[in-house]
BATORDREN-876765 format. One record per atom (N, C-alpha, C): residue number from 1; residue in one letter; atom name; x, y, z. Coordinates in pm, whole numbers, plus 32768, in hexadecimal, padded with zeros to 4 digits. Example, Ala and Ser with C-alpha at 12.3 -4.5 7.8 and 13.67 -1.06 7.14 Angstrom:
BEGIN
<tidren vopa="1" kolmi="A" bavo="N" x="8527" y="7DC7" z="830C"/>
<tidren vopa="1" kolmi="A" bavo="CA" x="84CE" y="7E3E" z="830C"/>
<tidren vopa="1" kolmi="A" bavo="C" x="8528" y="7EB6" z="830C"/>
<tidren vopa="2" kolmi="S" bavo="N" x="8505" y="7F1F" z="82C4"/>
<tidren vopa="2" kolmi="S" bavo="CA" x="8557" y="7F96" z="82CA"/>
<tidren vopa="2" kolmi="S" bavo="C" x="850A" y="8003" z="8313"/>
# end
This chain:
BEGIN
<tidren vopa="1" kolmi="M" bavo="N" x="C204" y="1DDC" z="79A6"/>
<tidren vopa="1" kolmi="M" bavo="CA" x="C23F" y="1DFF" z="795A"/>
<tidren vopa="1" kolmi="M" bavo="C" x="C2B9" y="1DA5" z="7902"/>
<tidren vopa="2" kolmi="R" bavo="N" x="C2A8" y="1D73" z="7891"/>
<tidren vopa="2" kolmi="R" bavo="CA" x="C2D9" y="1D27" z="784E"/>
<tidren vopa="2" kolmi="R" bavo="C" x="C359" y="1D94" z="77C9"/>
<tidren vopa="3" kolmi="T" bavo="N" x="C3D1" y="1D28" z="77AA"/>
<tidren vopa="3" kolmi="T" bavo="CA" x="C3E8" y="1D57" z="772F"/>
<tidren vopa="3" kolmi="T" bavo="C" x="C3E6" y="1D03" z="76BA"/>
<tidren vopa="4" kolmi="R" bavo="N" x="C42E" y="1D35" z="7654"/>
<tidren vopa="4" kolmi="R" bavo="CA" x="C402" y="1D19" z="75C7"/>
<tidren vopa="4" kolmi="R" bavo="C" x="C478" y="1CC5" z="75A2"/>
<tidren vopa="5" kolmi="S" bavo="N" x="C4C2" y="1C64" z="75F6"/>
<tidren vopa="5" kolmi="S" bavo="CA" x="C543" y="1C00" z="75E9"/>
<tidren vopa="5" kolmi="S" bavo="C" x="C4E3" y="1B91" z="75FB"/>
<tidren vopa="6" kolmi="P" bavo="N" x="C514" y="1B19" z="7596"/>
<tidren vopa="6" kolmi="P" bavo="CA" x="C4C2" y="1A8C" z="7596"/>
<tidren vopa="6" kolmi="P" bavo="C" x="C4BB" y="1A69" z="760C"/>
<tidren vopa="7" kolmi="Q" bavo="N" x="C519" y="1A85" z="7662"/>
<tidren vopa="7" kolmi="Q" bavo="CA" x="C50C" y="1A10" z="7701"/>
<tidren vopa="7" kolmi="Q" bavo="C" x="C51A" y="1A92" z="775F"/>
<tidren vopa="8" kolmi="G" bavo="N" x="C4AE" y="1AF3" z="7731"/>
<tidren vopa="8" kolmi="G" bavo="CA" x="C4B1" y="1B74" z="778C"/>
<tidren vopa="8" kolmi="G" bavo="C" x="C470" y="1B4D" z="780D"/>
<tidren vopa="9" kolmi="L" bavo="N" x="C475" y="1BAC" z="7891"/>
<tidren vopa="9" kolmi="L" bavo="CA" x="C467" y="1BA3" z="78E6"/>
<tidren vopa="9" kolmi="L" bavo="C" x="C3BD" y="1BBC" z="790E"/>
<tidren vopa="10" kolmi="S" bavo="N" x="C376" y="1BAB" z="792A"/>
<tidren vopa="10" kolmi="S" bavo="CA" x="C300" y="1BED" z="7960"/>
<tidren vopa="10" kolmi="S" bavo="C" x="C2AA" y="1BE6" z="79D2"/>
<tidren vopa="11" kolmi="T" bavo="N" x="C29E" y="1C46" z="7A2F"/>
<tidren vopa="11" kolmi="T" bavo="CA" x="C2AB" y="1C78" z="7A7D"/>
<tidren vopa="11" kolmi="T" bavo="C" x="C23B" y="1CE3" z="7AAE"/>
<tidren vopa="12" kolmi="G" bavo="N" x="C1C8" y="1CD1" z="7B2B"/>
<tidren vopa="12" kolmi="G" bavo="CA" x="C17C" y="1D3A" z="7B24"/>
<tidren vopa="12" kolmi="G" bavo="C" x="C15E" y="1D70" z="7BDD"/>
<tidren vopa="13" kolmi="I" bavo="N" x="C107" y="1DD4" z="7BD8"/>
<tidren vopa="13" kolmi="I" bavo="CA" x="C117" y="1DDF" z="7C5A"/>
<tidren vopa="13" kolmi="I" bavo="C" x="C064" y="1E09" z="7C5E"/>
<tidren vopa="14" kolmi="M" bavo="N" x="C03A" y="1DFE" z="7D12"/>
<tidren vopa="14" kolmi="M" bavo="CA" x="BFC7" y="1E35" z="7D43"/>
<tidren vopa="14" kolmi="M" bavo="C" x="BFB7" y="1E66" z="7D8C"/>
<tidren vopa="15" kolmi="W" bavo="N" x="BF68" y="1EFC" z="7DB5"/>
<tidren vopa="15" kolmi="W" bavo="CA" x="BF5E" y="1F44" z="7DE7"/>
<tidren vopa="15" kolmi="W" bavo="C" x="BED2" y="1F5A" z="7E35"/>
<tidren vopa="16" kolmi="F" bavo="N" x="BEFB" y="1FBE" z="7EB3"/>
<tidren vopa="16" kolmi="F" bavo="CA" x="BE53" y="1FA7" z="7EB2"/>
<tidren vopa="16" kolmi="F" bavo="C" x="BE59" y="201B" z="7F2B"/>
<tidren vopa="17" kolmi="S" bavo="N" x="BDE4" y="2050" z="7F71"/>
<tidren vopa="17" kolmi="S" bavo="CA" x="BDDD" y="20BF" z="7F8E"/>
<tidren vopa="17" kolmi="S" bavo="C" x="BDA4" y="206D" z="8030"/>
<tidren vopa="18" kolmi="Q" bavo="N" x="BD91" y="20A3" z="80D1"/>
<tidren vopa="18" kolmi="Q" bavo="CA" x="BD9E" y="203B" z="8134"/>
<tidren vopa="18" kolmi="Q" bavo="C" x="BCEE" y="205A" z="8156"/>
<tidren vopa="19" kolmi="K" bavo="N" x="BCC3" y="20BF" z="8104"/>
<tidren vopa="19" kolmi="K" bavo="CA" x="BC11" y="20B2" z="8122"/>
<tidren vopa="19" kolmi="K" bavo="C" x="BBB1" y="203F" z="810A"/>
<tidren vopa="20" kolmi="V" bavo="N" x="BB75" y="2044" z="8161"/>
<tidren vopa="20" kolmi="V" bavo="CA" x="BAEC" y="1FC4" z="813D"/>
<tidren vopa="20" kolmi="V" bavo="C" x="BA6D" y="2012" z="8121"/>
<tidren vopa="21" kolmi="V" bavo="N" x="BA5B" y="1FEA" z="80A3"/>
<tidren vopa="21" kolmi="V" bavo="CA" x="B9D3" y="201A" z="8046"/>
<tidren vopa="21" kolmi="V" bavo="C" x="B9A6" y="1FA4" z="804A"/>
<tidren vopa="22" kolmi="N" bavo="N" x="B905" y="1FB9" z="804A"/>
<tidren vopa="22" kolmi="N" bavo="CA" x="B8C0" y="1F2D" z="8041"/>
<tidren vopa="22" kolmi="N" bavo="C" x="B8D5" y="1EA9" z="8089"/>
<tidren vopa="23" kolmi="N" bavo="N" x="B918" y="1E8D" z="80F7"/>
<tidren vopa="23" kolmi="N" bavo="CA" x="B974" y="1E20" z="8114"/>
<tidren vopa="23" kolmi="N" bavo="C" x="B9D6" y="1DDC" z="80B4"/>
<tidren vopa="24" kolmi="R" bavo="N" x="BA16" y="1E52" z="807F"/>
<tidren vopa="24" kolmi="R" bavo="CA" x="BA95" y="1E05" z="8024"/>
<tidren vopa="24" kolmi="R" bavo="C" x="BAF5" y="1E96" z="7FE9"/>
<tidren vopa="25" kolmi="I" bavo="N" x="BB54" y="1E3A" z="7FD7"/>
<tidren vopa="25" kolmi="I" bavo="CA" x="BBC2" y="1E99" z="7FCB"/>
<tidren vopa="25" kolmi="I" bavo="C" x="BC02" y="1E85" z="7F14"/>
<tidren vopa="26" kolmi="D" bavo="N" x="BC0D" y="1F12" z="7ED7"/>
<tidren vopa="26" kolmi="D" bavo="CA" x="BC08" y="1F0B" z="7E63"/>
<tidren vopa="26" kolmi="D" bavo="C" x="BC97" y="1EF5" z="7E15"/>
<tidren vopa="27" kolmi="I" bavo="N" x="BCC5" y="1E90" z="7DFF"/>
<tidren vopa="27" kolmi="I" bavo="CA" x="BD5F" y="1E61" z="7DEA"/>
<tidren vopa="27" kolmi="I" bavo="C" x="BD6F" y="1EA1" z="7D6F"/>
<tidren vopa="28" kolmi="R" bavo="N" x="BDC9" y="1ECB" z="7D37"/>
<tidren vopa="28" kolmi="R" bavo="CA" x="BDEB" y="1EE8" z="7CB6"/>
<tidren vopa="28" kolmi="R" bavo="C" x="BE5E" y="1E9F" z="7C8B"/>
<tidren vopa="29" kolmi="H" bavo="N" x="BE4B" y="1E37" z="7C2C"/>
<tidren vopa="29" kolmi="H" bavo="CA" x="BEA4" y="1DFC" z="7BD3"/>
<tidren vopa="29" kolmi="H" bavo="C" x="BECC" y="1DE7" z="7B47"/>
<tidren vopa="30" kolmi="W" bavo="N" x="BE8C" y="1E66" z="7B05"/>
<tidren vopa="30" kolmi="W" bavo="CA" x="BE7D" y="1E7A" z="7A87"/>
<tidren vopa="30" kolmi="W" bavo="C" x="BE85" y="1F02" z="7A52"/>
<tidren vopa="31" kolmi="C" bavo="N" x="BE97" y="1F20" z="79C6"/>
<tidren vopa="31" kolmi="C" bavo="CA" x="BE7E" y="1F82" z="79AF"/>
<tidren vopa="31" kolmi="C" bavo="C" x="BE34" y="1F85" z="7910"/>
<tidren vopa="32" kolmi="D" bavo="N" x="BDCF" y="1FB3" z="7902"/>
<tidren vopa="32" kolmi="D" bavo="CA" x="BD9F" y="1FA7" z="7878"/>
<tidren vopa="32" kolmi="D" bavo="C" x="BD3D" y="2033" z="7861"/>
<tidren vopa="33" kolmi="Q" bavo="N" x="BCF1" y="2044" z="7809"/>
<tidren vopa="33" kolmi="Q" bavo="CA" x="BC9C" y="20BB" z="77F4"/>
<tidren vopa="33" kolmi="Q" bavo="C" x="BC28" y="209E" z="7852"/>
<tidren vopa="34" kolmi="W" bavo="N" x="BBEC" y="201B" z="7840"/>
<tidren vopa="34" kolmi="W" bavo="CA" x="BB88" y="1FFF" z="789D"/>
<tidren vopa="34" kolmi="W" bavo="C" x="BB99" y="2020" z="7933"/>
<tidren vopa="35" kolmi="D" bavo="N" x="BC0E" y="2006" z="796C"/>
<tidren vopa="35" kolmi="D" bavo="CA" x="BC2C" y="1FDC" z="79DE"/>
<tidren vopa="35" kolmi="D" bavo="C" x="BBFB" y="2065" z="7A45"/>
<tidren vopa="36" kolmi="D" bavo="N" x="BBCA" y="209D" z="7A35"/>
<tidren vopa="36" kolmi="D" bavo="CA" x="BBB2" y="2134" z="7A74"/>
<tidren vopa="36" kolmi="D" bavo="C" x="BC2F" y="2169" z="7A95"/>
<tidren vopa="37" kolmi="V" bavo="N" x="BCB9" y="215D" z="7A50"/>
<tidren vopa="37" kolmi="V" bavo="CA" x="BD48" y="218F" z="7A6E"/>
<tidren vopa="37" kolmi="V" bavo="C" x="BD3D" y="223E" z="7A21"/>
<tidren vopa="38" kolmi="N" bavo="N" x="BD5B" y="2297" z="7A55"/>
<tidren vopa="38" kolmi="N" bavo="CA" x="BD41" y="2311" z="7A02"/>
<tidren vopa="38" kolmi="N" bavo="C" x="BDC9" y="2327" z="7979"/>
<tidren vopa="39" kolmi="H" bavo="N" x="BE1E" y="22F5" z="79A8"/>
<tidren vopa="39" kolmi="H" bavo="CA" x="BE8E" y="22E7" z="7949"/>
<tidren vopa="39" kolmi="H" bavo="C" x="BEF4" y="22B3" z="793A"/>
<tidren vopa="40" kolmi="Y" bavo="N" x="BF3A" y="224F" z="7901"/>
<tidren vopa="40" kolmi="Y" bavo="CA" x="BFB9" y="222C" z="7905"/>
<tidren vopa="40" kolmi="Y" bavo="C" x="C008" y="2221" z="787A"/>
<tidren vopa="41" kolmi="T" bavo="N" x="C071" y="222B" z="787D"/>
<tidren vopa="41" kolmi="T" bavo="CA" x="C0D0" y="2236" z="781B"/>
<tidren vopa="41" kolmi="T" bavo="C" x="C16C" y="2210" z="784D"/>
<tidren vopa="42" kolmi="W" bavo="N" x="C1D0" y="21E2" z="77B0"/>
<tidren vopa="42" kolmi="W" bavo="CA" x="C230" y="21E1" z="77C6"/>
<tidren vopa="42" kolmi="W" bavo="C" x="C264" y="224E" z="77C8"/>
<tidren vopa="43" kolmi="L" bavo="N" x="C2C8" y="227F" z="782E"/>
<tidren vopa="43" kolmi="L" bavo="CA" x="C30A" y="2312" z="77FC"/>
<tidren vopa="43" kolmi="L" bavo="C" x="C39C" y="22D3" z="779F"/>
<tidren vopa="44" kolmi="E" bavo="N" x="C3C3" y="229A" z="77A3"/>
<tidren vopa="44" kolmi="E" bavo="CA" x="C461" y="2273" z="777E"/>
<tidren vopa="44" kolmi="E" bavo="C" x="C464" y="21C9" z="777E"/>
<tidren vopa="45" kolmi="H" bavo="N" x="C482" y="21A6" z="771E"/>
<tidren vopa="45" kolmi="H" bavo="CA" x="C4B2" y="2102" z="770B"/>
<tidren vopa="45" kolmi="H" bavo="C" x="C4DE" y="20F4" z="7693"/>
<tidren vopa="46" kolmi="D" bavo="N" x="C53D" y="2071" z="768D"/>
<tidren vopa="46" kolmi="D" bavo="CA" x="C57E" y="2053" z="75F1"/>
<tidren vopa="46" kolmi="D" bavo="C" x="C53A" y="1FA9" z="75FD"/>
<tidren vopa="47" kolmi="G" bavo="N" x="C4EA" y="1FB4" z="7623"/>
<tidren vopa="47" kolmi="G" bavo="CA" x="C46E" y="1F16" z="7635"/>
<tidren vopa="47" kolmi="G" bavo="C" x="C4D9" y="1E97" z="7641"/>
<tidren vopa="48" kolmi="E" bavo="N" x="C56D" y="1EB8" z="767B"/>
<tidren vopa="48" kolmi="E" bavo="CA" x="C596" y="1E3F" z="76A4"/>
<tidren vopa="48" kolmi="E" bavo="C" x="C61D" y="1E59" z="772B"/>
<tidren vopa="49" kolmi="N" bavo="N" x="C63E" y="1EBB" z="772D"/>
<tidren vopa="49" kolmi="N" bavo="CA" x="C688" y="1EC1" z="7796"/>
<tidren vopa="49" kolmi="N" bavo="C" x="C679" y="1F22" z="7826"/>
<tidren vopa="50" kolmi="F" bavo="N" x="C606" y="1F8D" z="77F2"/>
<tidren vopa="50" kolmi="F" bavo="CA" x="C5E5" y="1FB1" z="786F"/>
<tidren vopa="50" kolmi="F" bavo="C" x="C560" y="1FF9" z="7843"/>
<tidren vopa="51" kolmi="G" bavo="N" x="C521" y="2025" z="78B1"/>
<tidren vopa="51" kolmi="G" bavo="CA" x="C4B2" y="2096" z="789B"/>
<tidren vopa="51" kolmi="G" bavo="C" x="C46A" y="20F0" z="78EF"/>
<tidren vopa="52" kolmi="I" bavo="N" x="C440" y="2159" z="78EC"/>
<tidren vopa="52" kolmi="I" bavo="CA" x="C412" y="2190" z="792C"/>
<tidren vopa="52" kolmi="I" bavo="C" x="C342" y="21A4" z="7920"/>
<tidren vopa="53" kolmi="Q" bavo="N" x="C31D" y="217E" z="796B"/>
<tidren vopa="53" kolmi="Q" bavo="CA" x="C268" y="21A4" z="7993"/>
<tidren vopa="53" kolmi="Q" bavo="C" x="C21B" y="21C4" z="79D2"/>
<tidren vopa="54" kolmi="K" bavo="N" x="C1E9" y="224C" z="79A8"/>
<tidren vopa="54" kolmi="K" bavo="CA" x="C175" y="227F" z="79F2"/>
<tidren vopa="54" kolmi="K" bavo="C" x="C102" y="2248" z="7A0A"/>
<tidren vopa="55" kolmi="I" bavo="N" x="C0CD" y="223E" z="7AAF"/>
<tidren vopa="55" kolmi="I" bavo="CA" x="C030" y="222B" z="7AAA"/>
<tidren vopa="55" kolmi="I" bavo="C" x="C004" y="229D" z="7AE7"/>
<tidren vopa="56" kolmi="D" bavo="N" x="BF8D" y="22BB" z="7AAA"/>
<tidren vopa="56" kolmi="D" bavo="CA" x="BF23" y="232B" z="7B01"/>
<tidren vopa="56" kolmi="D" bavo="C" x="BEC7" y="22EC" z="7B28"/>
<tidren vopa="57" kolmi="D" bavo="N" x="BEB2" y="22C1" z="7B92"/>
<tidren vopa="57" kolmi="D" bavo="CA" x="BE38" y="2272" z="7BD5"/>
<tidren vopa="57" kolmi="D" bavo="C" x="BDE4" y="22CC" z="7C2F"/>
<tidren vopa="58" kolmi="K" bavo="N" x="BD75" y="22B1" z="7C58"/>
<tidren vopa="58" kolmi="K" bavo="CA" x="BCFD" y="22EF" z="7CB0"/>
<tidren vopa="58" kolmi="K" bavo="C" x="BD45" y="2347" z="7D13"/>
<tidren vopa="59" kolmi="E" bavo="N" x="BD96" y="22F8" z="7D85"/>
<tidren vopa="59" kolmi="E" bavo="CA" x="BDE0" y="2366" z="7DDB"/>
<tidren vopa="59" kolmi="E" bavo="C" x="BE4D" y="2345" z="7DEB"/>
<tidren vopa="60" kolmi="Y" bavo="N" x="BEC3" y="2333" z="7D96"/>
<tidren vopa="60" kolmi="Y" bavo="CA" x="BF44" y="2325" z="7D92"/>
<tidren vopa="60" kolmi="Y" bavo="C" x="BF7B" y="2340" z="7D1A"/>
<tidren vopa="61" kolmi="Y" bavo="N" x="C001" y="235F" z="7CE9"/>
<tidren vopa="61" kolmi="Y" bavo="CA" x="C04C" y="2372" z="7C68"/>
<tidren vopa="61" kolmi="Y" bavo="C" x="C0CB" y="22F9" z="7C9D"/>
<tidren vopa="62" kolmi="L" bavo="N" x="C0CE" y="226E" z="7C2C"/>
<tidren vopa="62" kolmi="L" bavo="CA" x="C116" y="220A" z="7C4B"/>
<tidren vopa="62" kolmi="L" bavo="C" x="C19C" y="2233" z="7BD5"/>
<tidren vopa="63" kolmi="V" bavo="N" x="C213" y="221A" z="7C00"/>
<tidren vopa="63" kolmi="V" bavo="CA" x="C260" y="222A" z="7B7D"/>
<tidren vopa="63" kolmi="V" bavo="C" x="C2D3" y="21C0" z="7B92"/>
<tidren vopa="64" kolmi="T" bavo="N" x="C2B7" y="2135" z="7B2E"/>
<tidren vopa="64" kolmi="T" bavo="CA" x="C315" y="20B1" z="7B1A"/>
<tidren vopa="64" kolmi="T" bavo="C" x="C387" y="20C3" z="7ABE"/>
<tidren vopa="65" kolmi="S" bavo="N" x="C3E3" y="2095" z="7AEF"/>
<tidren vopa="65" kolmi="S" bavo="CA" x="C45F" y="20A5" z="7A76"/>
<tidren vopa="65" kolmi="S" bavo="C" x="C4A2" y="2033" z="7ABC"/>
<tidren vopa="66" kolmi="F" bavo="N" x="C4E6" y="1FD1" z="7A4E"/>
<tidren vopa="66" kolmi="F" bavo="CA" x="C531" y="1F8D" z="7A30"/>
<tidren vopa="66" kolmi="F" bavo="C" x="C5AB" y="1FA7" z="79EF"/>
<tidren vopa="67" kolmi="V" bavo="N" x="C624" y="1F4D" z="7A25"/>
<tidren vopa="67" kolmi="V" bavo="CA" x="C6B7" y="1F4C" z="79C2"/>
<tidren vopa="67" kolmi="V" bavo="C" x="C6ED" y="1EBA" z="79C6"/>
<tidren vopa="68" kolmi="K" bavo="N" x="C6EB" y="1EAD" z="7976"/>
<tidren vopa="68" kolmi="K" bavo="CA" x="C74E" y="1E29" z="794F"/>
<tidren vopa="68" kolmi="K" bavo="C" x="C7E1" y="1E2B" z="7938"/>
<tidren vopa="69" kolmi="Q" bavo="N" x="C813" y="1DEB" z="798D"/>
<tidren vopa="69" kolmi="Q" bavo="CA" x="C8C1" y="1DF2" z="7982"/>
<tidren vopa="69" kolmi="Q" bavo="C" x="C8F1" y="1D98" z="7947"/>
<tidren vopa="70" kolmi="V" bavo="N" x="C938" y="1D53" z="78F4"/>
<tidren vopa="70" kolmi="V" bavo="CA" x="C93F" y="1CEC" z="788B"/>
<tidren vopa="70" kolmi="V" bavo="C" x="C9D0" y="1CBB" z="78B2"/>
<tidren vopa="71" kolmi="G" bavo="N" x="C99B" y="1C0C" z="78C6"/>
<tidren vopa="71" kolmi="G" bavo="CA" x="CA0C" y="1BA2" z="78CD"/>
<tidren vopa="71" kolmi="G" bavo="C" x="C9C6" y="1B2E" z="7948"/>
<tidren vopa="72" kolmi="G" bavo="N" x="C9F9" y="1AE5" z="798C"/>
<tidren vopa="72" kolmi="G" bavo="CA" x="C9D5" y="1A94" z="79CE"/>
<tidren vopa="72" kolmi="G" bavo="C" x="C999" y="1A37" z="796B"/>
<tidren vopa="73" kolmi="D" bavo="N" x="C991" y="19B9" z="7998"/>
<tidren vopa="73" kolmi="D" bavo="CA" x="C964" y="1931" z="796F"/>
<tidren vopa="73" kolmi="D" bavo="C" x="C8C5" y="192F" z="7910"/>
<tidren vopa="74" kolmi="H" bavo="N" x="C881" y="1988" z="7939"/>
<tidren vopa="74" kolmi="H" bavo="CA" x="C7F1" y="1998" z="78D3"/>
<tidren vopa="74" kolmi="H" bavo="C" x="C7FD" y="1A33" z="789E"/>
<tidren vopa="75" kolmi="G" bavo="N" x="C86A" y="1A3F" z="7870"/>
<tidren vopa="75" kolmi="G" bavo="CA" x="C834" y="1AC9" z="7808"/>
<tidren vopa="75" kolmi="G" bavo="C" x="C842" y="1B62" z="785E"/>
<tidren vopa="76" kolmi="G" bavo="N" x="C83F" y="1B43" z="78D4"/>
<tidren vopa="76" kolmi="G" bavo="CA" x="C85A" y="1BB3" z="792B"/>
<tidren vopa="76" kolmi="G" bavo="C" x="C7F2" y="1BFA" z="799C"/>
<tidren vopa="77" kolmi="D" bavo="N" x="C80A" y="1C39" z="79EC"/>
<tidren vopa="77" kolmi="D" bavo="CA" x="C7B9" y="1C59" z="7A71"/>
<tidren vopa="77" kolmi="D" bavo="C" x="C767" y="1CA5" z="7A7F"/>
<tidren vopa="78" kolmi="F" bavo="N" x="C6E1" y="1CCE" z="7A81"/>
<tidren vopa="78" kolmi="F" bavo="CA" x="C6AD" y="1D3E" z="7A86"/>
<tidren vopa="78" kolmi="F" bavo="C" x="C68B" y="1D8D" z="7B02"/>
<tidren vopa="79" kolmi="T" bavo="N" x="C692" y="1DF6" z="7B17"/>
<tidren vopa="79" kolmi="T" bavo="CA" x="C663" y="1E51" z="7B9B"/>
<tidren vopa="79" kolmi="T" bavo="C" x="C5DA" y="1EB4" z="7B6E"/>
<tidren vopa="80" kolmi="A" bavo="N" x="C5A8" y="1E9F" z="7BCA"/>
<tidren vopa="80" kolmi="A" bavo="CA" x="C51F" y="1F05" z="7BE3"/>
<tidren vopa="80" kolmi="A" bavo="C" x="C514" y="1F5E" z="7C24"/>
<tidren vopa="81" kolmi="K" bavo="N" x="C4D2" y="1FD0" z="7C33"/>
<tidren vopa="81" kolmi="K" bavo="CA" x="C4B9" y="200B" z="7C8D"/>
<tidren vopa="81" kolmi="K" bavo="C" x="C411" y="2061" z="7C6A"/>
<tidren vopa="82" kolmi="I" bavo="N" x="C3CE" y="2043" z="7D0A"/>
<tidren vopa="82" kolmi="I" bavo="CA" x="C352" y="20A6" z="7CD6"/>
<tidren vopa="82" kolmi="I" bavo="C" x="C34A" y="20CD" z="7D14"/>
<tidren vopa="83" kolmi="S" bavo="N" x="C30C" y="2164" z="7D28"/>
<tidren vopa="83" kolmi="S" bavo="CA" x="C2DE" y="21F2" z="7D91"/>
<tidren vopa="83" kolmi="S" bavo="C" x="C270" y="2206" z="7DA5"/>
<tidren vopa="84" kolmi="V" bavo="N" x="C236" y="223D" z="7DEA"/>
<tidren vopa="84" kolmi="V" bavo="CA" x="C1B9" y="225A" z="7E1A"/>
<tidren vopa="84" kolmi="V" bavo="C" x="C18B" y="22CC" z="7E43"/>
<tidren vopa="85" kolmi="R" bavo="N" x="C15A" y="2328" z="7E10"/>
<tidren vopa="85" kolmi="R" bavo="CA" x="C14E" y="23AB" z="7E53"/>
<tidren vopa="85" kolmi="R" bavo="C" x="C086" y="23D8" z="7E68"/>
<tidren vopa="86" kolmi="P" bavo="N" x="C05B" y="23F5" z="7ED6"/>
<tidren vopa="86" kolmi="P" bavo="CA" x="BFFC" y="23EE" z="7ED2"/>
<tidren vopa="86" kolmi="P" bavo="C" x="BFC2" y="247B" z="7E9A"/>
<tidren vopa="87" kolmi="K" bavo="N" x="BF27" y="247D" z="7E40"/>
<tidren vopa="87" kolmi="K" bavo="CA" x="BF00" y="251C" z="7E3F"/>
<tidren vopa="87" kolmi="K" bavo="C" x="BEF4" y="2572" z="7EA5"/>
<tidren vopa="88" kolmi="I" bavo="N" x="BEB8" y="255A" z="7EFC"/>
<tidren vopa="88" kolmi="I" bavo="CA" x="BE83" y="25AC" z="7F6F"/>
<tidren vopa="88" kolmi="I" bavo="C" x="BF53" y="25AA" z="7FBE"/>
<tidren vopa="89" kolmi="N" bavo="N" x="BF47" y="2617" z="7FE8"/>
<tidren vopa="89" kolmi="N" bavo="CA" x="BFC3" y="2637" z="8033"/>
<tidren vopa="89" kolmi="N" bavo="C" x="BFBE" y="264A" z="80CC"/>
<tidren vopa="90" kolmi="I" bavo="N" x="C014" y="2647" z="8113"/>
<tidren vopa="90" kolmi="I" bavo="CA" x="C008" y="261F" z="81A3"/>
<tidren vopa="90" kolmi="I" bavo="C" x="BFD3" y="26A8" z="81DB"/>
<tidren vopa="91" kolmi="R" bavo="N" x="BFBF" y="2718" z="81AF"/>
<tidren vopa="91" kolmi="R" bavo="CA" x="BF72" y="278E" z="81E0"/>
<tidren vopa="91" kolmi="R" bavo="C" x="BED6" y="279E" z="81D1"/>
<tidren vopa="92" kolmi="Q" bavo="N" x="BEA7" y="2750" z="8138"/>
<tidren vopa="92" kolmi="Q" bavo="CA" x="BE31" y="274A" z="8112"/>
<tidren vopa="92" kolmi="Q" bavo="C" x="BDE1" y="26E3" z="8187"/>
<tidren vopa="93" kolmi="R" bavo="N" x="BE4A" y="2671" z="8188"/>
<tidren vopa="93" kolmi="R" bavo="CA" x="BE06" y="2608" z="81DB"/>
<tidren vopa="93" kolmi="R" bavo="C" x="BDE2" y="2612" z="82A0"/>
<tidren vopa="94" kolmi="E" bavo="N" x="BE2E" y="267D" z="82A4"/>
<tidren vopa="94" kolmi="E" bavo="CA" x="BE17" y="26EE" z="831A"/>
<tidren vopa="94" kolmi="E" bavo="C" x="BD9E" y="270B" z="8312"/>
<tidren vopa="95" kolmi="C" bavo="N" x="BD67" y="2767" z="82CC"/>
<tidren vopa="95" kolmi="C" bavo="CA" x="BD0E" y="27BB" z="82B6"/>
<tidren vopa="95" kolmi="C" bavo="C" x="BCAC" y="276B" z="829B"/>
<tidren vopa="96" kolmi="M" bavo="N" x="BCBA" y="2702" z="8264"/>
<tidren vopa="96" kolmi="M" bavo="CA" x="BC3B" y="269C" z="826F"/>
<tidren vopa="96" kolmi="M" bavo="C" x="BC1C" y="264B" z="82E3"/>
<tidren vopa="97" kolmi="G" bavo="N" x="BC88" y="265F" z="8330"/>
<tidren vopa="97" kolmi="G" bavo="CA" x="BC65" y="25C8" z="83D2"/>
<tidren vopa="97" kolmi="G" bavo="C" x="BC87" y="2560" z="8392"/>
<tidren vopa="98" kolmi="V" bavo="N" x="BCE2" y="2546" z="8336"/>
<tidren vopa="98" kolmi="V" bavo="CA" x="BD23" y="24C6" z="830D"/>
<tidren vopa="98" kolmi="V" bavo="C" x="BD97" y="24AE" z="8342"/>
<tidren vopa="99" kolmi="S" bavo="N" x="BDBA" y="2435" z="838B"/>
<tidren vopa="99" kolmi="S" bavo="CA" x="BE27" y="2424" z="83B5"/>
<tidren vopa="99" kolmi="S" bavo="C" x="BE8F" y="23BC" z="8369"/>
# end
């Protein structure tokens, strides 16, 4: 996430499933149209003070949000929240024999 302000904060996240495929873990840290992410978009934002983003990945739905509280020595403080929800619910996992 990055704001449009000249001295804006730039942050990022990485996420992954705990599955090992071909002796590797597929760590995600980028969203673009060639990264095999189903869909991603900003739901709301003003470009500088708040934003809510939804990422529809292969196995998870992620929602990232940030808000800026004006003040302090450097123009403000940021708070970020990241929510992750698996696409397969608990009942489906039990039926598939996945723990």
